DRENDO-1510 file (C-alpha; in Angstrom, 1 decimal, always signed):
<recs>
REC; n; res; u; v; w
REC; 1; UNK; -35.3; -0.7; -15.1 .
REC; 2; UNK; -34.8; -4.8; -14.2 .
REC; 3; UNK; -35.3; -6.1; -10.6 .
REC; 4; UNK; -32.0; -5.4; -9.1 .
REC; 5; UNK; -32.1; -1.5; -10.4 .
REC; 6; UNK; -35.6; -1.2; -9.1 .
REC; 7; UNK; -34.1; -2.2; -5.6 .
REC; 8; UNK; -31.7; +0.0; -5.5 .
REC; 9; UNK; -34.2; +3.0; -6.1 .
REC; 10; UNK; -36.5; +1.7; -3.4 .
REC; 11; UNK; -33.4; +1.8; -0.6 .
REC; 12; UNK; -33.1; +5.0; -1.4 .
REC; 13; UNK; -36.0; +5.6; +0.3 .
REC; 14; UNK; -33.1; +5.0; +2.4 .
REC; 15; UNK; -30.9; +7.4; +0.8 .
REC; 16; UNK; -31.4; +9.6; +4.0 .
REC; 17; UNK; -30.1; +6.6; +5.9 .
REC; 18; UNK; -27.4; +6.1; +4.0 .
REC; 19; UNK; -26.4; +9.9; +4.8 .
REC; 20; UNK; -27.9; +9.6; +8.2 .
REC; 21; UNK; -25.0; +6.3; +8.5 .
REC; 22; UNK; -22.6; +8.7; +8.1 .
REC; 23; UNK; -22.6; +11.5; +11.3 .
REC; 24; UNK; -25.2; +9.7; +13.4 .
REC; 25; UNK; -24.2; +6.3; +13.7 .
REC; 26; UNK; -21.2; +5.9; +16.7 .
REC; 27; UNK; -18.6; +3.4; +15.5 .
REC; 28; UNK; -16.6; +1.2; +18.0 .
REC; 29; UNK; -13.3; +2.0; +19.2 .
REC; 30; UNK; -12.0; -1.3; +17.9 .
REC; 31; UNK; -12.5; -2.5; +14.5 .
REC; 32; UNK; -12.6; -6.2; +14.2 .
REC; 33; UNK; -13.6; -9.2; +11.8 .
REC; 34; UNK; -16.4; -10.4; +13.5 .
REC; 35; UNK; -19.2; -10.5; +11.0 .
REC; 36; UNK; -22.9; -9.9; +11.1 .
REC; 37; UNK; -25.5; -12.0; +8.7 .
REC; 38; UNK; -27.3; -9.6; +6.8 .
REC; 39; UNK; -31.5; -10.9; +6.4 .
REC; 40; UNK; -31.8; -12.7; +2.8 .
REC; 41; UNK; -34.3; -10.2; +2.5 .
REC; 42; UNK; -32.0; -6.9; +2.6 .
REC; 43; UNK; -31.2; -5.0; -0.5 .
REC; 44; UNK; -28.2; -4.6; -2.2 .
REC; 45; UNK; -25.9; -2.0; -1.3 .
REC; 46; UNK; -26.7; +1.4; -3.8 .
REC; 47; UNK; -24.6; +2.0; -6.9 .
REC; 48; UNK; -23.0; +5.5; -7.5 .
REC; 49; UNK; -19.9; +7.0; -9.3 .
REC; 50; UNK; -17.1; +9.4; -8.6 .
REC; 51; UNK; -17.8; +12.9; -10.4 .
REC; 52; UNK; -14.8; +15.0; -10.9 .
REC; 53; UNK; -15.8; +18.5; -11.9 .
REC; 54; UNK; -13.3; +20.1; -14.0 .
REC; 55; UNK; -12.8; +24.2; -14.4 .
REC; 56; UNK; -15.3; +25.5; -16.7 .
REC; 57; UNK; -17.9; +22.3; -16.2 .
REC; 58; UNK; -21.2; +22.2; -15.3 .
REC; 59; UNK; -22.4; +20.6; -12.3 .
REC; 60; UNK; -25.9; +20.2; -13.3 .
REC; 61; UNK; -24.7; +18.3; -16.7 .
REC; 62; UNK; -22.0; +15.8; -14.8 .
REC; 63; UNK; -25.1; +15.0; -12.0 .
REC; 64; UNK; -27.5; +14.5; -15.0 .
REC; 65; UNK; -25.0; +12.0; -16.6 .
REC; 66; UNK; -24.9; +9.9; -13.3 .
REC; 67; UNK; -28.8; +9.8; -13.2 .
REC; 68; UNK; -28.9; +9.3; -17.0 .
REC; 69; UNK; -27.1; +6.0; -16.0 .
REC; 70; UNK; -29.5; +4.8; -13.8 .
REC; 71; UNK; -27.0; +5.6; -10.9 .
REC; 72; UNK; -29.0; +6.7; -7.4 .
REC; 73; UNK; -25.5; +8.1; -5.7 .
REC; 74; UNK; -22.3; +9.9; -6.6 .
REC; 75; UNK; -19.2; +11.2; -4.9 .
REC; 76; UNK; -18.4; +14.8; -5.7 .
REC; 77; UNK; -15.2; +16.6; -6.4 .
REC; 78; UNK; -14.0; +19.9; -8.0 .
REC; 79; UNK; -10.7; +20.3; -9.7 .
REC; 80; UNK; -10.8; +23.9; -8.1 .
REC; 81; UNK; -13.1; +24.2; -5.3 .
REC; 82; UNK; -14.6; +27.5; -4.6 .
REC; 83; UNK; -17.1; +28.3; -1.7 .
REC; 84; UNK; -19.7; +29.0; -4.0 .
REC; 85; UNK; -20.1; +25.6; -5.2 .
REC; 86; UNK; -22.8; +25.0; -2.7 .
REC; 87; UNK; -25.9; +26.5; -4.4 .
REC; 88; UNK; -25.2; +24.6; -7.9 .
REC; 89; UNK; -24.6; +21.5; -6.4 .
REC; 90; UNK; -27.6; +21.1; -4.4 .
REC; 91; UNK; -29.7; +22.2; -7.0 .
REC; 92; UNK; -28.4; +19.7; -9.5 .
REC; 93; UNK; -28.6; +16.9; -7.1 .
REC; 94; UNK; -32.1; +18.1; -6.3 .
REC; 95; UNK; -33.3; +18.5; -9.6 .
REC; 96; UNK; -32.0; +14.7; -10.8 .
REC; 97; UNK; -32.8; +12.9; -7.4 .
REC; 98; UNK; -29.3; +11.9; -6.8 .
REC; 99; UNK; -27.8; +11.9; -3.4 .
REC; 100; UNK; -24.2; +12.7; -2.6 .
REC; 101; UNK; -22.7; +10.4; +0.0 .
REC; 102; UNK; -18.9; +11.9; +0.3 .
REC; 103; UNK; -17.5; +15.3; -0.7 .
REC; 104; UNK; -13.9; +14.4; -2.4 .
REC; 105; UNK; -11.5; +17.2; -1.7 .
REC; 106; UNK; -7.7; +16.5; -2.6 .
REC; 107; UNK; -6.5; +20.2; -3.4 .
REC; 108; UNK; -5.1; +22.9; -3.9 .
REC; 109; UNK; -4.6; +22.0; -7.7 .
REC; 110; UNK; -1.3; +23.9; -7.5 .
REC; 111; UNK; +0.3; +21.0; -5.5 .
REC; 112; UNK; +0.4; +17.6; -8.1 .
REC; 113; UNK; -0.3; +14.2; -7.0 .
REC; 114; UNK; +2.3; +12.0; -8.5 .
REC; 115; UNK; +0.9; +8.5; -8.0 .
REC; 116; UNK; +4.2; +6.4; -7.7 .
REC; 117; UNK; +6.5; +4.8; -5.1 .
REC; 118; UNK; +8.9; +7.7; -5.5 .
REC; 119; UNK; +7.7; +10.8; -5.6 .
REC; 120; UNK; +4.0; +9.7; -4.1 .
REC; 121; UNK; +5.2; +9.9; -0.4 .
REC; 122; UNK; +6.5; +13.7; -0.8 .
REC; 123; UNK; +3.1; +14.8; -3.0 .
REC; 124; UNK; +0.1; +12.7; -2.0 .
REC; 125; UNK; -2.4; +13.9; +0.8 .
REC; 126; UNK; -1.6; +15.5; +4.4 .
REC; 127; UNK; +1.3; +13.7; +5.1 .
REC; 128; UNK; +4.1; +15.8; +3.3 .
REC; 129; UNK; +4.7; +18.8; +5.3 .
REC; 130; UNK; +5.2; +21.4; +2.9 .
REC; 131; UNK; +2.0; +20.4; +1.5 .
REC; 132; UNK; -0.2; +19.8; +5.0 .
REC; 133; UNK; -1.6; +23.3; +5.9 .
REC; 134; UNK; -2.6; +24.2; +2.5 .
REC; 135; UNK; -4.6; +20.5; +2.0 .
REC; 136; UNK; -6.3; +21.0; +5.5 .
REC; 137; UNK; -7.5; +24.1; +4.4 .
REC; 138; UNK; -9.2; +23.0; +1.9 .
REC; 139; UNK; -10.6; +20.0; +3.7 .
REC; 140; UNK; -12.0; +22.3; +5.8 .
REC; 141; UNK; -13.8; +24.4; +2.8 .
REC; 142; UNK; -15.3; +20.6; +1.6 .
REC; 143; UNK; -16.8; +20.2; +4.9 .
REC; 144; UNK; -18.3; +23.7; +4.9 .
REC; 145; UNK; -19.6; +22.8; +1.4 .
REC; 146; UNK; -20.6; +19.6; +2.5 .
REC; 147; UNK; -22.8; +20.6; +5.2 .
REC; 148; UNK; -24.7; +23.7; +3.3 .
REC; 149; UNK; -25.5; +20.6; +0.7 .
REC; 150; UNK; -26.4; +18.1; +3.2 .
REC; 151; UNK; -23.7; +15.8; +2.3 .
REC; 152; UNK; -22.7; +13.3; +5.1 .
REC; 153; UNK; -18.9; +13.3; +4.7 .
REC; 154; UNK; -16.0; +14.6; +3.5 .
REC; 155; UNK; -13.3; +11.9; +1.8 .
REC; 156; UNK; -9.6; +12.4; +0.6 .
REC; 157; UNK; -6.3; +10.3; +0.6 .
REC; 158; UNK; -4.3; +10.7; +3.4 .
REC; 159; UNK; -1.0; +9.8; +1.6 .
REC; 160; UNK; +1.9; +7.4; +2.6 .
REC; 161; UNK; +0.9; +7.2; +6.5 .
REC; 162; UNK; +4.2; +6.1; +8.2 .
REC; 163; UNK; +3.9; +2.5; +9.4 .
REC; 164; UNK; +6.4; +2.8; +12.1 .
REC; 165; UNK; +4.6; +4.7; +14.6 .
REC; 166; UNK; +7.7; +6.0; +15.7 .
REC; 167; UNK; +8.5; +7.7; +12.3 .
REC; 168; UNK; +8.2; +11.5; +13.3 .
REC; 169; UNK; +5.8; +12.2; +10.3 .
REC; 170; UNK; +3.5; +9.7; +12.2 .
REC; 171; UNK; +2.0; +11.8; +15.4 .
REC; 172; UNK; +1.6; +15.0; +13.0 .
REC; 173; UNK; -0.2; +12.7; +10.8 .
REC; 174; UNK; -2.5; +11.6; +13.3 .
REC; 175; UNK; -3.1; +15.3; +14.3 .
REC; 176; UNK; -3.5; +16.4; +10.8 .
REC; 177; UNK; -6.3; +13.8; +10.6 .
REC; 178; UNK; -7.9; +14.9; +14.4 .
REC; 179; UNK; -7.8; +18.8; +13.2 .
REC; 180; UNK; -9.9; +17.5; +9.8 .
REC; 181; UNK; -12.2; +15.1; +12.0 .
REC; 182; UNK; -12.9; +17.5; +14.5 .
REC; 183; UNK; -13.6; +20.4; +12.1 .
REC; 184; UNK; -16.2; +17.8; +10.2 .
REC; 185; UNK; -17.8; +16.3; +13.5 .
REC; 186; UNK; -18.3; +20.1; +14.5 .
REC; 187; UNK; -20.5; +20.4; +11.2 .
REC; 188; UNK; -22.0; +17.0; +11.5 .
REC; 189; UNK; -20.0; +15.4; +9.0 .
REC; 190; UNK; -17.7; +12.3; +8.7 .
REC; 191; UNK; -14.4; +12.3; +7.6 .
REC; 192; UNK; -13.4; +9.4; +5.0 .
REC; 193; UNK; -9.9; +8.4; +5.0 .
REC; 194; UNK; -9.2; +6.3; +1.8 .
REC; 195; UNK; -7.2; +2.9; +1.5 .
REC; 196; UNK; -4.4; +2.8; -0.6 .
REC; 197; UNK; -1.2; +3.8; +0.3 .
REC; 198; UNK; -1.0; +2.2; +3.8 .
REC; 199; UNK; -1.3; -1.1; +5.1 .
REC; 200; UNK; -5.2; -1.7; +6.4 .
REC; 201; UNK; -3.4; -2.2; +10.0 .
REC; 202; UNK; -1.7; +1.3; +9.7 .
REC; 203; UNK; -4.9; +2.8; +8.9 .
REC; 204; UNK; -6.6; +1.6; +11.7 .
REC; 205; UNK; -4.1; +2.5; +14.0 .
REC; 206; UNK; -4.2; +6.4; +12.6 .
REC; 207; UNK; -7.9; +6.4; +13.1 .
REC; 208; UNK; -7.7; +5.1; +16.9 .
REC; 209; UNK; -5.0; +7.3; +17.5 .
REC; 210; UNK; -7.0; +10.2; +16.8 .
REC; 211; UNK; -9.5; +9.3; +19.7 .
REC; 212; UNK; -12.3; +10.6; +17.4 .
REC; 213; UNK; -15.5; +8.6; +16.2 .
REC; 214; UNK; -16.3; +10.0; +13.1 .
REC; 215; UNK; -13.5; +9.5; +11.2 .
REC; 216; UNK; -13.9; +6.2; +9.2 .
REC; 217; UNK; -12.5; +4.6; +5.9 .
REC; 218; UNK; -13.6; +4.6; +2.1 .
REC; 219; UNK; -12.4; +1.5; +1.1 .
REC; 220; UNK; -10.9; +1.8; -2.7 .
REC; 221; UNK; -10.6; -2.1; -3.5 .
REC; 222; UNK; -8.2; -1.6; -6.2 .
REC; 223; UNK; -6.0; +0.9; -4.9 .
REC; 224; UNK; -4.6; -1.8; -2.0 .
REC; 225; UNK; -3.6; -3.8; -4.6 .
REC; 226; UNK; -2.3; -1.6; -7.0 .
REC; 227; UNK; +0.1; +0.2; -4.1 .
REC; 228; UNK; +0.9; -3.5; -3.4 .
REC; 229; UNK; -0.5; -2.7; +0.2 .
REC; 230; UNK; -2.7; -5.7; +0.7 .
REC; 231; UNK; -5.4; -7.8; -0.3 .
REC; 232; UNK; -8.9; -6.1; -0.2 .
REC; 233; UNK; -10.3; -9.4; +1.0 .
REC; 234; UNK; -8.1; -9.4; +3.9 .
REC; 235; UNK; -8.6; -5.7; +4.9 .
REC; 236; UNK; -12.2; -5.9; +5.1 .
REC; 237; UNK; -11.5; -8.4; +7.9 .
REC; 238; UNK; -9.2; -5.5; +9.2 .
REC; 239; UNK; -11.3; -2.3; +9.0 .
REC; 240; UNK; -14.9; -4.3; +8.9 .
REC; 241; UNK; -17.0; -1.6; +10.4 .
REC; 242; UNK; -15.3; +1.4; +9.9 .
REC; 243; UNK; -16.2; +0.9; +6.2 .
REC; 244; UNK; -18.6; +3.6; +5.2 .
REC; 245; UNK; -17.8; +3.6; +1.3 .
REC; 246; UNK; -16.4; +1.8; -1.0 .
REC; 247; UNK; -14.7; +2.4; -4.4 .
REC; 248; UNK; -15.2; +0.2; -7.1 .
REC; 249; UNK; -12.9; -0.2; -9.5 .
REC; 250; UNK; -10.1; -3.1; -10.7 .
REC; 251; UNK; -6.4; -3.0; -10.8 .
REC; 252; UNK; -3.3; -5.0; -11.2 .
REC; 253; UNK; -0.2; -5.6; -8.8 .
REC; 254; UNK; +2.9; -3.3; -9.5 .
REC; 255; UNK; +5.8; -5.4; -10.9 .
REC; 256; UNK; +8.2; -2.2; -11.4 .
REC; 257; UNK; +9.3; -1.0; -7.8 .
REC; 258; UNK; +9.1; +2.7; -9.0 .
REC; 259; UNK; +5.5; +2.4; -10.1 .
REC; 260; UNK; +2.0; +1.8; -9.0 .
REC; 261; UNK; +0.1; -1.4; -10.4 .
REC; 262; UNK; -2.2; +0.1; -13.2 .
REC; 263; UNK; -6.1; +0.4; -12.8 .
REC; 264; UNK; -8.0; -2.0; -15.8 .
REC; 265; UNK; -11.6; -2.5; -16.6 .
REC; 266; UNK; -13.4; -4.2; -14.3 .
REC; 267; UNK; -13.3; -7.9; -14.0 .
REC; 268; UNK; -9.8; -7.9; -16.0 .
REC; 269; UNK; -7.6; -7.2; -12.9 .
REC; 270; UNK; -6.8; -8.7; -9.5 .
REC; 271; UNK; -9.8; -7.7; -7.5 .
REC; 272; UNK; -11.9; -10.7; -6.3 .
REC; 273; UNK; -15.4; -8.5; -6.3 .
REC; 274; UNK; -17.5; -11.8; -5.5 .
REC; 275; UNK; -15.3; -12.4; -2.3 .
REC; 276; UNK; -15.5; -8.4; -1.1 .
REC; 277; UNK; -19.5; -8.5; -2.3 .
REC; 278; UNK; -20.3; -11.6; +0.1 .
REC; 279; UNK; -17.9; -10.1; +3.1 .
REC; 280; UNK; -20.1; -6.7; +3.1 .
REC; 281; UNK; -23.1; -8.5; +2.9 .
REC; 282; UNK; -21.7; -10.6; +5.8 .
REC; 283; UNK; -20.9; -7.1; +7.4 .
REC; 284; UNK; -24.5; -5.8; +6.7 .
REC; 285; UNK; -22.6; -2.8; +4.9 .
REC; 286; UNK; -25.3; -0.5; +3.6 .
REC; 287; UNK; -22.8; +2.2; +2.2 .
REC; 288; UNK; -23.1; +2.8; -1.3 .
REC; 289; UNK; -20.8; +1.3; -4.1 .
REC; 290; UNK; -19.2; +3.6; -5.8 .
REC; 291; UNK; -17.4; +3.1; -9.5 .
REC; 292; UNK; -13.9; +5.2; -9.9 .
REC; 293; UNK; -13.4; +4.9; -13.8 .
REC; 294; UNK; -10.6; +6.9; -13.9 .
REC; 295; UNK; -11.4; +8.1; -17.2 .
REC; 296; UNK; -13.4; +10.6; -19.5 .
REC; 297; UNK; -15.6; +11.5; -22.3 .
REC; 298; UNK; -17.3; +8.7; -24.3 .
REC; 299; UNK; -14.8; +6.1; -22.9 .
REC; 300; UNK; -15.8; +7.1; -19.4 .
REC; 301; UNK; -19.7; +6.3; -20.1 .
REC; 302; UNK; -18.7; +3.1; -21.5 .
REC; 303; UNK; -16.5; +1.9; -18.7 .
REC; 304; UNK; -19.4; +3.1; -16.1 .
REC; 305; UNK; -22.1; +1.1; -18.2 .
REC; 306; UNK; -19.7; -2.0; -18.2 .
REC; 307; UNK; -19.2; -1.9; -14.5 .
REC; 308; UNK; -22.4; -1.8; -13.4 .
REC; 309; UNK; -23.6; -4.5; -15.4 .
REC; 310; UNK; -20.7; -6.5; -14.1 .
REC; 311; UNK; -21.4; -5.6; -10.3 .
REC; 312; UNK; -25.4; -6.0; -10.6 .
REC; 313; UNK; -24.8; -9.7; -12.2 .
REC; 314; UNK; -22.9; -10.3; -9.3 .
REC; 315; UNK; -25.2; -8.4; -6.8 .
REC; 316; UNK; -28.0; -10.1; -8.3 .
REC; 317; UNK; -26.7; -13.7; -7.3 .
REC; 318; UNK; -25.5; -12.5; -3.9 .
REC; 319; UNK; -28.7; -11.0; -2.7 .
REC; 320; UNK; -31.1; -13.3; -3.7 .
</recs>
């Protein structure tokens, strides 16, 4: 294991601190662009990967794969989530010493999500009225499972949050996030809203309008670019201290007004990873850097290895 790799595992004597960072640390009511200088001796953020457990797949095998890649953390989600998932998740995490930093939930699977500019507003997240109640139920189930497993946060895409606060759907979105956030708070959890289908200032407004102190941001550095909603470098300035998770993937700006830009191998798209990691260091960011490859099988493993090598190379220059 190289020096950077050893430093990740040493920090995860701090995986508890990483977990505790979630529900116990209060957040400011207003996010700002103010930065905090990180001491040069501070270790880099721990790396991880998103795990999606398909129907019939082994939870243990999925966690073993993350461990085998030398990744100390993960976010975990299921194609079909059931209450009996808690025990095998906890057993596998304990067995391999992997820390789950968030539980991802986007179901129920019967409601398809279509990632484009026309059908996306009608199908993604908790914004579409026809799907909202079912998605809230699933997110509450995810909170129950996360609490049983000691996973500190629940994470999802909220969807196309209206940028106009006078839009009739906007107060409904605030109410839905407040309901989920309150449910998570009762269980000692945070609720993470992933960036992507809204501008960063819109997400900041929504979080502030909930009036809750356990609603935070999962920064997906590629989604903002792929949806044409902003630059992740600028988003860090806006969302700053609210960022508790970061998805590491690369993407391209949209050129077709009907379709999102595409996800591409890390280092080949429009994401400026060097500046992003520098900004996170200045913010004293202690959350995970979680790879999301959006591929499967052998191709997924190779992309994870390539992504890990790429980011470790940058971290080795930034965290001297």
